[in-house]
PDB file with SEQRES, HELIX, SHEET and CRYST1 records, atoms N, CA, C and O in Angstrom:
SEQRES   1 A   89  UNK UNK UNK UNK UNK UNK UNK UNK UNK UNK UNK UNK UNK          
SEQRES   2 A   89  UNK UNK UNK UNK UNK UNK UNK UNK UNK UNK UNK UNK UNK          
SEQRES   3 A   89  UNK UNK UNK UNK UNK UNK UNK UNK UNK UNK UNK UNK UNK          
SEQRES   4 A   89  UNK UNK UNK UNK UNK UNK UNK UNK UNK UNK UNK UNK UNK          
SEQRES   5 A   89  UNK UNK UNK UNK UNK UNK UNK UNK UNK UNK UNK UNK UNK          
SEQRES   6 A   89  UNK UNK UNK UNK UNK UNK UNK UNK UNK UNK UNK UNK UNK          
SEQRES   7 A   89  UNK UNK UNK UNK UNK UNK UNK UNK UNK UNK UNK                  
HELIX    1 AA1 UNK A    3  UNK A   20  1                                  18    
HELIX    2 AA2 UNK A   22  UNK A   36  1                                  15    
HELIX    3 AA3 UNK A   45  UNK A   58  1                                  14    
HELIX    4 AA4 UNK A   62  UNK A   83  1                                  22    
CRYST1    1.000    1.000    1.000  90.00  90.00  90.00 P 1           1          
ATOM      1  N   UNK A   1     128.865  91.446 116.971  1.00  0.00           N  
ATOM      2  CA  UNK A   1     128.696  91.949 115.575  1.00  0.00           C  
ATOM      3  C   UNK A   1     129.422  93.289 115.552  1.00  0.00           C  
ATOM      4  O   UNK A   1     129.325  94.068 116.499  1.00  0.00           O  
ATOM      5  N   UNK A   2     130.104  93.538 114.534  1.00  0.00           N  
ATOM      6  CA  UNK A   2     130.895  94.725 114.354  1.00  0.00           C  
ATOM      7  C   UNK A   2     129.926  95.964 114.009  1.00  0.00           C  
ATOM      8  O   UNK A   2     128.887  95.820 113.364  1.00  0.00           O  
ATOM      9  N   UNK A   3     130.359  97.143 114.488  1.00  0.00           N  
ATOM     10  CA  UNK A   3     129.473  98.330 114.245  1.00  0.00           C  
ATOM     11  C   UNK A   3     129.231  98.504 112.793  1.00  0.00           C  
ATOM     12  O   UNK A   3     128.105  98.848 112.434  1.00  0.00           O  
ATOM     13  N   UNK A   4     130.220  98.293 111.872  1.00  0.00           N  
ATOM     14  CA  UNK A   4     130.093  98.432 110.487  1.00  0.00           C  
ATOM     15  C   UNK A   4     128.985  97.501 109.911  1.00  0.00           C  
ATOM     16  O   UNK A   4     128.271  97.874 108.980  1.00  0.00           O  
ATOM     17  N   UNK A   5     128.865  96.269 110.497  1.00  0.00           N  
ATOM     18  CA  UNK A   5     127.879  95.330 110.129  1.00  0.00           C  
ATOM     19  C   UNK A   5     126.512  95.844 110.490  1.00  0.00           C  
ATOM     20  O   UNK A   5     125.585  95.752 109.686  1.00  0.00           O  
ATOM     21  N   UNK A   6     126.366  96.373 111.657  1.00  0.00           N  
ATOM     22  CA  UNK A   6     125.086  96.960 112.221  1.00  0.00           C  
ATOM     23  C   UNK A   6     124.611  98.048 111.231  1.00  0.00           C  
ATOM     24  O   UNK A   6     123.438  98.131 110.866  1.00  0.00           O  
ATOM     25  N   UNK A   7     125.550  98.840 110.838  1.00  0.00           N  
ATOM     26  CA  UNK A   7     125.161  99.972 109.918  1.00  0.00           C  
ATOM     27  C   UNK A   7     124.692  99.425 108.599  1.00  0.00           C  
ATOM     28  O   UNK A   7     123.731  99.941 108.028  1.00  0.00           O  
ATOM     29  N   UNK A   8     125.390  98.317 108.056  1.00  0.00           N  
ATOM     30  CA  UNK A   8     124.894  97.740 106.791  1.00  0.00           C  
ATOM     31  C   UNK A   8     123.526  97.118 106.972  1.00  0.00           C  
ATOM     32  O   UNK A   8     122.685  97.250 106.082  1.00  0.00           O  
ATOM     33  N   UNK A   9     123.266  96.461 108.058  1.00  0.00           N  
ATOM     34  CA  UNK A   9     121.967  95.858 108.179  1.00  0.00           C  
ATOM     35  C   UNK A   9     120.854  96.949 108.448  1.00  0.00           C  
ATOM     36  O   UNK A   9     119.722  96.782 107.993  1.00  0.00           O  
ATOM     37  N   UNK A  10     121.157  97.980 109.133  1.00  0.00           N  
ATOM     38  CA  UNK A  10     120.256  99.066 109.381  1.00  0.00           C  
ATOM     39  C   UNK A  10     119.928  99.731 108.031  1.00  0.00           C  
ATOM     40  O   UNK A  10     118.757 100.017 107.785  1.00  0.00           O  
ATOM     41  N   UNK A  11     120.878  99.980 107.172  1.00  0.00           N  
ATOM     42  CA  UNK A  11     120.730 100.556 105.917  1.00  0.00           C  
ATOM     43  C   UNK A  11     119.959  99.670 104.995  1.00  0.00           C  
ATOM     44  O   UNK A  11     119.111 100.156 104.247  1.00  0.00           O  
ATOM     45  N   UNK A  12     120.209  98.422 105.015  1.00  0.00           N  
ATOM     46  CA  UNK A  12     119.378  97.405 104.184  1.00  0.00           C  
ATOM     47  C   UNK A  12     117.921  97.390 104.585  1.00  0.00           C  
ATOM     48  O   UNK A  12     117.015  97.425 103.753  1.00  0.00           O  
ATOM     49  N   UNK A  13     117.724  97.337 105.921  1.00  0.00           N  
ATOM     50  CA  UNK A  13     116.282  97.429 106.445  1.00  0.00           C  
ATOM     51  C   UNK A  13     115.631  98.683 105.996  1.00  0.00           C  
ATOM     52  O   UNK A  13     114.533  98.666 105.441  1.00  0.00           O  
ATOM     53  N   UNK A  14     116.296  99.772 106.230  1.00  0.00           N  
ATOM     54  CA  UNK A  14     115.639 101.083 105.762  1.00  0.00           C  
ATOM     55  C   UNK A  14     115.295 101.152 104.346  1.00  0.00           C  
ATOM     56  O   UNK A  14     114.195 101.575 103.991  1.00  0.00           O  
ATOM     57  N   UNK A  15     116.203 100.747 103.503  1.00  0.00           N  
ATOM     58  CA  UNK A  15     115.927 100.786 102.105  1.00  0.00           C  
ATOM     59  C   UNK A  15     114.768  99.843 101.685  1.00  0.00           C  
ATOM     60  O   UNK A  15     113.891 100.207 100.901  1.00  0.00           O  
ATOM     61  N   UNK A  16     114.814  98.628 102.243  1.00  0.00           N  
ATOM     62  CA  UNK A  16     113.724  97.667 101.937  1.00  0.00           C  
ATOM     63  C   UNK A  16     112.346  98.139 102.431  1.00  0.00           C  
ATOM     64  O   UNK A  16     111.336  97.955 101.752  1.00  0.00           O  
ATOM     65  N   UNK A  17     112.329  98.719 103.560  1.00  0.00           N  
ATOM     66  CA  UNK A  17     111.075  99.239 104.098  1.00  0.00           C  
ATOM     67  C   UNK A  17     110.474 100.378 103.237  1.00  0.00           C  
ATOM     68  O   UNK A  17     109.266 100.483 103.027  1.00  0.00           O  
ATOM     69  N   UNK A  18     111.430 101.235 102.748  1.00  0.00           N  
ATOM     70  CA  UNK A  18     111.013 102.253 101.823  1.00  0.00           C  
ATOM     71  C   UNK A  18     110.467 101.733 100.506  1.00  0.00           C  
ATOM     72  O   UNK A  18     109.404 102.132 100.030  1.00  0.00           O  
ATOM     73  N   UNK A  19     111.282 100.780  99.917  1.00  0.00           N  
ATOM     74  CA  UNK A  19     110.895 100.183  98.650  1.00  0.00           C  
ATOM     75  C   UNK A  19     109.515  99.505  98.685  1.00  0.00           C  
ATOM     76  O   UNK A  19     108.758  99.639  97.724  1.00  0.00           O  
ATOM     77  N   UNK A  20     109.170  98.793  99.746  1.00  0.00           N  
ATOM     78  CA  UNK A  20     107.948  98.039  99.852  1.00  0.00           C  
ATOM     79  C   UNK A  20     106.760  98.915 100.224  1.00  0.00           C  
ATOM     80  O   UNK A  20     105.628  98.433 100.192  1.00  0.00           O  
ATOM     81  N   UNK A  21     106.974 100.208 100.583  1.00  0.00           N  
ATOM     82  CA  UNK A  21     105.896 101.100 100.906  1.00  0.00           C  
ATOM     83  C   UNK A  21     105.476 101.050 102.331  1.00  0.00           C  
ATOM     84  O   UNK A  21     104.443 101.610 102.696  1.00  0.00           O  
ATOM     85  N   UNK A  22     106.314 100.340 103.214  1.00  0.00           N  
ATOM     86  CA  UNK A  22     105.943 100.258 104.689  1.00  0.00           C  
ATOM     87  C   UNK A  22     105.971 101.594 105.365  1.00  0.00           C  
ATOM     88  O   UNK A  22     105.147 101.859 106.241  1.00  0.00           O  
ATOM     89  N   UNK A  23     106.928 102.478 104.973  1.00  0.00           N  
ATOM     90  CA  UNK A  23     107.000 103.772 105.617  1.00  0.00           C  
ATOM     91  C   UNK A  23     105.742 104.609 105.353  1.00  0.00           C  
ATOM     92  O   UNK A  23     105.254 105.331 106.223  1.00  0.00           O  
ATOM     93  N   UNK A  24     105.244 104.486 104.133  1.00  0.00           N  
ATOM     94  CA  UNK A  24     104.025 105.229 103.763  1.00  0.00           C  
ATOM     95  C   UNK A  24     102.869 104.677 104.499  1.00  0.00           C  
ATOM     96  O   UNK A  24     101.995 105.441 104.909  1.00  0.00           O  
ATOM     97  N   UNK A  25     102.801 103.309 104.709  1.00  0.00           N  
ATOM     98  CA  UNK A  25     101.672 102.739 105.398  1.00  0.00           C  
ATOM     99  C   UNK A  25     101.671 103.161 106.919  1.00  0.00           C  
ATOM    100  O   UNK A  25     100.630 103.398 107.531  1.00  0.00           O  
ATOM    101  N   UNK A  26     102.864 103.229 107.442  1.00  0.00           N  
ATOM    102  CA  UNK A  26     102.980 103.605 108.872  1.00  0.00           C  
ATOM    103  C   UNK A  26     102.656 105.071 109.027  1.00  0.00           C  
ATOM    104  O   UNK A  26     102.068 105.476 110.030  1.00  0.00           O  
ATOM    105  N   UNK A  27     103.039 105.887 108.030  1.00  0.00           N  
ATOM    106  CA  UNK A  27     102.720 107.358 108.077  1.00  0.00           C  
ATOM    107  C   UNK A  27     101.200 107.518 108.009  1.00  0.00           C  
ATOM    108  O   UNK A  27     100.637 108.332 108.740  1.00  0.00           O  
ATOM    109  N   UNK A  28     100.537 106.765 107.156  1.00  0.00           N  
ATOM    110  CA  UNK A  28      99.047 106.832 107.076  1.00  0.00           C  
ATOM    111  C   UNK A  28      98.423 106.309 108.426  1.00  0.00           C  
ATOM    112  O   UNK A  28      97.464 106.908 108.912  1.00  0.00           O  
ATOM    113  N   UNK A  29      98.925 105.269 108.995  1.00  0.00           N  
ATOM    114  CA  UNK A  29      98.434 104.794 110.191  1.00  0.00           C  
ATOM    115  C   UNK A  29      98.621 105.793 111.270  1.00  0.00           C  
ATOM    116  O   UNK A  29      97.698 105.944 112.069  1.00  0.00           O  
ATOM    117  N   UNK A  30      99.737 106.514 111.392  1.00  0.00           N  
ATOM    118  CA  UNK A  30      99.863 107.593 112.392  1.00  0.00           C  
ATOM    119  C   UNK A  30      98.873 108.681 112.157  1.00  0.00           C  
ATOM    120  O   UNK A  30      98.272 109.165 113.116  1.00  0.00           O  
ATOM    121  N   UNK A  31      98.660 109.107 110.910  1.00  0.00           N  
ATOM    122  CA  UNK A  31      97.678 110.120 110.611  1.00  0.00           C  
ATOM    123  C   UNK A  31      96.318 109.708 111.069  1.00  0.00           C  
ATOM    124  O   UNK A  31      95.601 110.480 111.707  1.00  0.00           O  
ATOM    125  N   UNK A  32      95.944 108.444 110.735  1.00  0.00           N  
ATOM    126  CA  UNK A  32      94.678 107.946 111.076  1.00  0.00           C  
ATOM    127  C   UNK A  32      94.459 108.004 112.617  1.00  0.00           C  
ATOM    128  O   UNK A  32      93.424 108.482 113.082  1.00  0.00           O  
ATOM    129  N   UNK A  33      95.445 107.513 113.388  1.00  0.00           N  
ATOM    130  CA  UNK A  33      95.304 107.528 114.831  1.00  0.00           C  
ATOM    131  C   UNK A  33      95.281 108.918 115.350  1.00  0.00           C  
ATOM    132  O   UNK A  33      94.580 109.169 116.330  1.00  0.00           O  
ATOM    133  N   UNK A  34      95.995 109.852 114.771  1.00  0.00           N  
ATOM    134  CA  UNK A  34      95.966 111.232 115.221  1.00  0.00           C  
ATOM    135  C   UNK A  34      94.624 111.904 114.974  1.00  0.00           C  
ATOM    136  O   UNK A  34      94.132 112.683 115.790  1.00  0.00           O  
ATOM    137  N   UNK A  35      94.067 111.587 113.857  1.00  0.00           N  
ATOM    138  CA  UNK A  35      92.689 112.129 113.521  1.00  0.00           C  
ATOM    139  C   UNK A  35      91.655 111.517 114.498  1.00  0.00           C  
ATOM    140  O   UNK A  35      90.763 112.198 115.003  1.00  0.00           O  
ATOM    141  N   UNK A  36      91.821 110.216 114.733  1.00  0.00           N  
ATOM    142  CA  UNK A  36      90.916 109.508 115.690  1.00  0.00           C  
ATOM    143  C   UNK A  36      90.972 110.151 117.151  1.00  0.00           C  
ATOM    144  O   UNK A  36      89.968 110.317 117.843  1.00  0.00           O  
ATOM    145  N   UNK A  37      92.207 110.475 117.516  1.00  0.00           N  
ATOM    146  CA  UNK A  37      92.454 110.968 118.861  1.00  0.00           C  
ATOM    147  C   UNK A  37      92.482 112.461 118.894  1.00  0.00           C  
ATOM    148  O   UNK A  37      92.787 113.027 119.943  1.00  0.00           O  
ATOM    149  N   UNK A  38      92.170 113.167 117.768  1.00  0.00           N  
ATOM    150  CA  UNK A  38      92.296 114.585 117.613  1.00  0.00           C  
ATOM    151  C   UNK A  38      91.630 115.388 118.725  1.00  0.00           C  
ATOM    152  O   UNK A  38      92.110 116.465 119.076  1.00  0.00           O  
ATOM    153  N   UNK A  39      90.600 114.912 119.251  1.00  0.00           N  
ATOM    154  CA  UNK A  39      89.883 115.653 120.334  1.00  0.00           C  
ATOM    155  C   UNK A  39      90.614 115.561 121.608  1.00  0.00           C  
ATOM    156  O   UNK A  39      90.384 116.362 122.514  1.00  0.00           O  
ATOM    157  N   UNK A  40      91.493 114.608 121.719  1.00  0.00           N  
ATOM    158  CA  UNK A  40      92.300 114.499 122.982  1.00  0.00           C  
ATOM    159  C   UNK A  40      93.570 115.355 122.805  1.00  0.00           C  
ATOM    160  O   UNK A  40      94.485 114.989 122.069  1.00  0.00           O  
ATOM    161  N   UNK A  41      93.597 116.452 123.470  1.00  0.00           N  
ATOM    162  CA  UNK A  41      94.830 117.252 123.301  1.00  0.00           C  
ATOM    163  C   UNK A  41      96.040 116.856 124.100  1.00  0.00           C  
ATOM    164  O   UNK A  41      97.157 117.344 123.926  1.00  0.00           O  
ATOM    165  N   UNK A  42      95.725 115.897 125.026  1.00  0.00           N  
ATOM    166  CA  UNK A  42      96.946 115.436 125.818  1.00  0.00           C  
ATOM    167  C   UNK A  42      97.554 114.103 125.286  1.00  0.00           C  
ATOM    168  O   UNK A  42      98.307 113.432 125.992  1.00  0.00           O  
ATOM    169  N   UNK A  43      97.206 113.742 124.029  1.00  0.00           N  
ATOM    170  CA  UNK A  43      97.794 112.554 123.395  1.00  0.00           C  
ATOM    171  C   UNK A  43      99.219 112.869 123.083  1.00  0.00           C  
ATOM    172  O   UNK A  43      99.507 113.822 122.359  1.00  0.00           O  
ATOM    173  N   UNK A  44     100.124 112.077 123.619  1.00  0.00           N  
ATOM    174  CA  UNK A  44     101.552 112.322 123.484  1.00  0.00           C  
ATOM    175  C   UNK A  44     102.196 111.464 122.373  1.00  0.00           C  
ATOM    176  O   UNK A  44     101.623 110.512 121.843  1.00  0.00           O  
ATOM    177  N   UNK A  45     103.381 111.869 122.085  1.00  0.00           N  
ATOM    178  CA  UNK A  45     104.227 111.126 121.085  1.00  0.00           C  
ATOM    179  C   UNK A  45     104.401 109.712 121.622  1.00  0.00           C  
ATOM    180  O   UNK A  45     104.247 108.749 120.870  1.00  0.00           O  
ATOM    181  N   UNK A  46     104.705 109.571 122.851  1.00  0.00           N  
ATOM    182  CA  UNK A  46     104.880 108.231 123.446  1.00  0.00           C  
ATOM    183  C   UNK A  46     103.733 107.362 123.323  1.00  0.00           C  
ATOM    184  O   UNK A  46     103.870 106.164 123.072  1.00  0.00           O  
ATOM    185  N   UNK A  47     102.556 107.936 123.497  1.00  0.00           N  
ATOM    186  CA  UNK A  47     101.297 107.188 123.345  1.00  0.00           C  
ATOM    187  C   UNK A  47     101.053 106.760 121.919  1.00  0.00           C  
ATOM    188  O   UNK A  47     100.545 105.675 121.634  1.00  0.00           O  
ATOM    189  N   UNK A  48     101.452 107.693 121.005  1.00  0.00           N  
ATOM    190  CA  UNK A  48     101.374 107.381 119.575  1.00  0.00           C  
ATOM    191  C   UNK A  48     102.303 106.190 119.250  1.00  0.00           C  
ATOM    192  O   UNK A  48     101.871 105.232 118.609  1.00  0.00           O  
ATOM    193  N   UNK A  49     103.514 106.245 119.669  1.00  0.00           N  
ATOM    194  CA  UNK A  49     104.448 105.198 119.419  1.00  0.00           C  
ATOM    195  C   UNK A  49     103.949 103.893 119.994  1.00  0.00           C  
ATOM    196  O   UNK A  49     104.037 102.866 119.321  1.00  0.00           O  
ATOM    197  N   UNK A  50     103.419 103.886 121.231  1.00  0.00           N  
ATOM    198  CA  UNK A  50     102.978 102.698 121.880  1.00  0.00           C  
ATOM    199  C   UNK A  50     101.778 102.062 121.111  1.00  0.00           C  
ATOM    200  O   UNK A  50     101.620 100.842 121.067  1.00  0.00           O  
ATOM    201  N   UNK A  51     100.954 102.940 120.515  1.00  0.00           N  
ATOM    202  CA  UNK A  51      99.796 102.377 119.761  1.00  0.00           C  
ATOM    203  C   UNK A  51     100.242 101.977 118.301  1.00  0.00           C  
ATOM    204  O   UNK A  51      99.662 101.047 117.742  1.00  0.00           O  
ATOM    205  N   UNK A  52     101.191 102.615 117.718  1.00  0.00           N  
ATOM    206  CA  UNK A  52     101.563 102.346 116.341  1.00  0.00           C  
ATOM    207  C   UNK A  52     102.531 101.069 116.267  1.00  0.00           C  
ATOM    208  O   UNK A  52     102.428 100.237 115.366  1.00  0.00           O  
ATOM    209  N   UNK A  53     103.389 100.996 117.198  1.00  0.00           N  
ATOM    210  CA  UNK A  53     104.507  99.944 117.123  1.00  0.00           C  
ATOM    211  C   UNK A  53     103.988  98.554 116.806  1.00  0.00           C  
ATOM    212  O   UNK A  53     104.485  97.944 115.859  1.00  0.00           O  
ATOM    213  N   UNK A  54     103.059  98.033 117.505  1.00  0.00           N  
ATOM    214  CA  UNK A  54     102.641  96.665 117.234  1.00  0.00           C  
ATOM    215  C   UNK A  54     102.025  96.466 115.874  1.00  0.00           C  
ATOM    216  O   UNK A  54     102.194  95.425 115.240  1.00  0.00           O  
ATOM    217  N   UNK A  55     101.308  97.477 115.437  1.00  0.00           N  
ATOM    218  CA  UNK A  55     100.680  97.457 114.097  1.00  0.00           C  
ATOM    219  C   UNK A  55     101.756  97.603 112.957  1.00  0.00           C  
ATOM    220  O   UNK A  55     101.707  96.937 111.923  1.00  0.00           O  
ATOM    221  N   UNK A  56     102.698  98.499 113.226  1.00  0.00           N  
ATOM    222  CA  UNK A  56     103.802  98.692 112.271  1.00  0.00           C  
ATOM    223  C   UNK A  56     104.610  97.454 112.092  1.00  0.00           C  
ATOM    224  O   UNK A  56     104.913  97.083 110.958  1.00  0.00           O  
ATOM    225  N   UNK A  57     104.994  96.763 113.207  1.00  0.00           N  
ATOM    226  CA  UNK A  57     105.726  95.576 113.179  1.00  0.00           C  
ATOM    227  C   UNK A  57     105.001  94.487 112.313  1.00  0.00           C  
ATOM    228  O   UNK A  57     105.627  93.764 111.538  1.00  0.00           O  
ATOM    229  N   UNK A  58     103.693  94.416 112.486  1.00  0.00           N  
ATOM    230  CA  UNK A  58     102.890  93.408 111.770  1.00  0.00           C  
ATOM    231  C   UNK A  58     102.838  93.725 110.247  1.00  0.00           C  
ATOM    232  O   UNK A  58     102.580  92.834 109.437  1.00  0.00           O  
ATOM    233  N   UNK A  59     103.081  94.980 109.880  1.00  0.00           N  
ATOM    234  CA  UNK A  59     103.038  95.394 108.513  1.00  0.00           C  
ATOM    235  C   UNK A  59     104.416  95.116 107.651  1.00  0.00           C  
ATOM    236  O   UNK A  59     104.505  95.265 106.432  1.00  0.00           O  
ATOM    237  N   UNK A  60     105.379  94.720 108.452  1.00  0.00           N  
ATOM    238  CA  UNK A  60     106.698  94.493 107.765  1.00  0.00           C  
ATOM    239  C   UNK A  60     106.492  93.179 106.912  1.00  0.00           C  
ATOM    240  O   UNK A  60     106.081  92.148 107.444  1.00  0.00           O  
ATOM    241  N   UNK A  61     106.779  93.257 105.634  1.00  0.00           N  
ATOM    242  CA  UNK A  61     106.555  92.070 104.821  1.00  0.00           C  
ATOM    243  C   UNK A  61     107.529  90.897 105.179  1.00  0.00           C  
ATOM    244  O   UNK A  61     108.688  91.116 105.533  1.00  0.00           O  
ATOM    245  N   UNK A  62     107.028  89.709 105.075  1.00  0.00           N  
ATOM    246  CA  UNK A  62     107.741  88.483 105.423  1.00  0.00           C  
ATOM    247  C   UNK A  62     109.052  88.458 104.590  1.00  0.00           C  
ATOM    248  O   UNK A  62     110.096  88.081 105.123  1.00  0.00           O  
ATOM    249  N   UNK A  63     109.019  88.840 103.336  1.00  0.00           N  
ATOM    250  CA  UNK A  63     110.168  88.801 102.439  1.00  0.00           C  
ATOM    251  C   UNK A  63     111.295  89.625 103.056  1.00  0.00           C  
ATOM    252  O   UNK A  63     112.453  89.205 103.058  1.00  0.00           O  
ATOM    253  N   UNK A  64     110.930  90.862 103.607  1.00  0.00           N  
ATOM    254  CA  UNK A  64     111.957  91.693 104.161  1.00  0.00           C  
ATOM    255  C   UNK A  64     112.551  91.060 105.426  1.00  0.00           C  
ATOM    256  O   UNK A  64     113.764  91.077 105.638  1.00  0.00           O  
ATOM    257  N   UNK A  65     111.666  90.503 106.260  1.00  0.00           N  
ATOM    258  CA  UNK A  65     112.190  89.792 107.428  1.00  0.00           C  
ATOM    259  C   UNK A  65     113.130  88.661 107.082  1.00  0.00           C  
ATOM    260  O   UNK A  65     114.178  88.486 107.704  1.00  0.00           O  
ATOM    261  N   UNK A  66     112.728  87.874 106.053  1.00  0.00           N  
ATOM    262  CA  UNK A  66     113.615  86.729 105.688  1.00  0.00           C  
ATOM    263  C   UNK A  66     114.953  87.237 105.104  1.00  0.00           C  
ATOM    264  O   UNK A  66     116.008  86.678 105.400  1.00  0.00           O  
ATOM    265  N   UNK A  67     114.905  88.257 104.307  1.00  0.00           N  
ATOM    266  CA  UNK A  67     116.151  88.782 103.717  1.00  0.00           C  
ATOM    267  C   UNK A  67     117.035  89.291 104.779  1.00  0.00           C  
ATOM    268  O   UNK A  67     118.233  89.014 104.731  1.00  0.00           O  
ATOM    269  N   UNK A  68     116.535  90.042 105.778  1.00  0.00           N  
ATOM    270  CA  UNK A  68     117.246  90.538 106.905  1.00  0.00           C  
ATOM    271  C   UNK A  68     117.892  89.362 107.754  1.00  0.00           C  
ATOM    272  O   UNK A  68     119.070  89.402 108.109  1.00  0.00           O  
ATOM    273  N   UNK A  69     117.086  88.372 108.037  1.00  0.00           N  
ATOM    274  CA  UNK A  69     117.565  87.194 108.731  1.00  0.00           C  
ATOM    275  C   UNK A  69     118.762  86.554 108.020  1.00  0.00           C  
ATOM    276  O   UNK A  69     119.775  86.246 108.648  1.00  0.00           O  
ATOM    277  N   UNK A  70     118.634  86.363 106.725  1.00  0.00           N  
ATOM    278  CA  UNK A  70     119.633  85.702 105.976  1.00  0.00           C  
ATOM    279  C   UNK A  70     120.904  86.536 106.050  1.00  0.00           C  
ATOM    280  O   UNK A  70     121.996  86.001 106.240  1.00  0.00           O  
ATOM    281  N   UNK A  71     120.754  87.878 105.897  1.00  0.00           N  
ATOM    282  CA  UNK A  71     121.949  88.707 105.969  1.00  0.00           C  
ATOM    283  C   UNK A  71     122.628  88.661 107.295  1.00  0.00           C  
ATOM    284  O   UNK A  71     123.857  88.634 107.347  1.00  0.00           O  
ATOM    285  N   UNK A  72     121.876  88.651 108.394  1.00  0.00           N  
ATOM    286  CA  UNK A  72     122.379  88.583 109.743  1.00  0.00           C  
ATOM    287  C   UNK A  72     123.177  87.262 109.936  1.00  0.00           C  
ATOM    288  O   UNK A  72     124.293  87.243 110.456  1.00  0.00           O  
ATOM    289  N   UNK A  73     122.545  86.188 109.492  1.00  0.00           N  
ATOM    290  CA  UNK A  73     123.204  84.828 109.634  1.00  0.00           C  
ATOM    291  C   UNK A  73     124.526  84.840 108.826  1.00  0.00           C  
ATOM    292  O   UNK A  73     125.550  84.361 109.315  1.00  0.00           O  
ATOM    293  N   UNK A  74     124.503  85.350 107.674  1.00  0.00           N  
ATOM    294  CA  UNK A  74     125.699  85.436 106.828  1.00  0.00           C  
ATOM    295  C   UNK A  74     126.812  86.181 107.568  1.00  0.00           C  
ATOM    296  O   UNK A  74     127.949  85.713 107.635  1.00  0.00           O  
ATOM    297  N   UNK A  75     126.483  87.289 108.094  1.00  0.00           N  
ATOM    298  CA  UNK A  75     127.474  88.070 108.852  1.00  0.00           C  
ATOM    299  C   UNK A  75     128.016  87.320 110.079  1.00  0.00           C  
ATOM    300  O   UNK A  75     129.225  87.311 110.311  1.00  0.00           O  
ATOM    301  N   UNK A  76     127.167  86.719 110.829  1.00  0.00           N  
ATOM    302  CA  UNK A  76     127.563  85.902 111.954  1.00  0.00           C  
ATOM    303  C   UNK A  76     128.486  84.711 111.511  1.00  0.00           C  
ATOM    304  O   UNK A  76     129.480  84.399 112.166  1.00  0.00           O  
ATOM    305  N   UNK A  77     128.124  84.100 110.427  1.00  0.00           N  
ATOM    306  CA  UNK A  77     128.950  82.985 109.938  1.00  0.00           C  
ATOM    307  C   UNK A  77     130.287  83.516 109.531  1.00  0.00           C  
ATOM    308  O   UNK A  77     131.294  82.882 109.846  1.00  0.00           O  
ATOM    309  N   UNK A  78     130.375  84.648 108.845  1.00  0.00           N  
ATOM    310  CA  UNK A  78     131.635  85.222 108.435  1.00  0.00           C  
ATOM    311  C   UNK A  78     132.458  85.608 109.622  1.00  0.00           C  
ATOM    312  O   UNK A  78     133.664  85.359 109.652  1.00  0.00           O  
ATOM    313  N   UNK A  79     131.822  86.224 110.625  1.00  0.00           N  
ATOM    314  CA  UNK A  79     132.555  86.591 111.847  1.00  0.00           C  
ATOM    315  C   UNK A  79     133.090  85.383 112.635  1.00  0.00           C  
ATOM    316  O   UNK A  79     134.178  85.404 113.211  1.00  0.00           O  
ATOM    317  N   UNK A  80     132.251  84.322 112.624  1.00  0.00           N  
ATOM    318  CA  UNK A  80     132.673  83.093 113.330  1.00  0.00           C  
ATOM    319  C   UNK A  80     133.864  82.461 112.621  1.00  0.00           C  
ATOM    320  O   UNK A  80     134.791  81.961 113.256  1.00  0.00           O  
ATOM    321  N   UNK A  81     133.819  82.494 111.294  1.00  0.00           N  
ATOM    322  CA  UNK A  81     134.921  81.926 110.565  1.00  0.00           C  
ATOM    323  C   UNK A  81     136.219  82.710 110.689  1.00  0.00           C  
ATOM    324  O   UNK A  81     137.306  82.143 110.577  1.00  0.00           O  
ATOM    325  N   UNK A  82     136.105  83.996 110.916  1.00  0.00           N  
ATOM    326  CA  UNK A  82     137.259  84.912 111.161  1.00  0.00           C  
ATOM    327  C   UNK A  82     137.821  84.621 112.499  1.00  0.00           C  
ATOM    328  O   UNK A  82     139.030  84.744 112.698  1.00  0.00           O  
ATOM    329  N   UNK A  83     136.971  84.227 113.459  1.00  0.00           N  
ATOM    330  CA  UNK A  83     137.438  83.957 114.855  1.00  0.00           C  
ATOM    331  C   UNK A  83     138.126  82.622 115.002  1.00  0.00           C  
ATOM    332  O   UNK A  83     138.764  82.414 116.034  1.00  0.00           O  
ATOM    333  N   UNK A  84     138.056  81.729 114.097  1.00  0.00           N  
ATOM    334  CA  UNK A  84     138.697  80.412 114.168  1.00  0.00           C  
ATOM    335  C   UNK A  84     140.230  80.629 113.960  1.00  0.00           C  
ATOM    336  O   UNK A  84     140.700  81.276 113.024  1.00  0.00           O  
ATOM    337  N   UNK A  85     140.907  80.054 114.876  1.00  0.00           N  
ATOM    338  CA  UNK A  85     142.397  80.129 114.780  1.00  0.00           C  
ATOM    339  C   UNK A  85     142.871  79.138 113.717  1.00  0.00           C  
ATOM    340  O   UNK A  85     142.488  77.970 113.765  1.00  0.00           O  
ATOM    341  N   UNK A  86     143.679  79.566 112.777  1.00  0.00           N  
ATOM    342  CA  UNK A  86     144.084  78.645 111.688  1.00  0.00           C  
ATOM    343  C   UNK A  86     144.851  77.432 112.202  1.00  0.00           C  
ATOM    344  O   UNK A  86     144.898  76.395 111.540  1.00  0.00           O  
ATOM    345  N   UNK A  87     145.461  77.565 113.400  1.00  0.00           N  
ATOM    346  CA  UNK A  87     146.243  76.366 113.943  1.00  0.00           C  
ATOM    347  C   UNK A  87     145.193  75.322 114.455  1.00  0.00           C  
ATOM    348  O   UNK A  87     145.449  74.118 114.490  1.00  0.00           O  
ATOM    349  N   UNK A  88     144.057  75.828 114.829  1.00  0.00           N  
ATOM    350  CA  UNK A  88     142.991  74.883 115.362  1.00  0.00           C  
ATOM    351  C   UNK A  88     142.289  74.170 114.258  1.00  0.00           C  
ATOM    352  O   UNK A  88     141.792  73.067 114.486  1.00  0.00           O  
ATOM    353  N   UNK A  89     142.212  74.714 113.086  1.00  0.00           N  
ATOM    354  CA  UNK A  89     141.479  74.126 112.008  1.00  0.00           C  
ATOM    355  C   UNK A  89     142.144  73.015 111.374  1.00  0.00           C  
ATOM    356  O   UNK A  89     141.608  72.429 110.433  1.00  0.00           O  
TER     357      UNK A  89                                                      
END                                                                             
C-alpha cells in the first residue's frame, strides 16, 4: 500500500471516530480508570494503555469498521489493477 493511501485511511478513521463520539467515550473511560486507580501513585501510562485498549477497540462502531474495510479493499483493488501489465491483459 502506498504511503499516501495509508494517510488517507488514517485520516478517514480519525474523522469517523471523532464524528461518532468514540474519542469522547475513550477519554471518559481513561478518566474513570484513573479515578479508580487514583490511590495508586505508581500507575503508569503504559498500564493505562494496556487497560484501555481492549475496551476502546470494542467501542469502535461496526459501521466505521465496515467503511474502513471497504476503503482498504478499494485501494488494494485499484493498486492491483495498476500492477497488471497491459500486454498481459
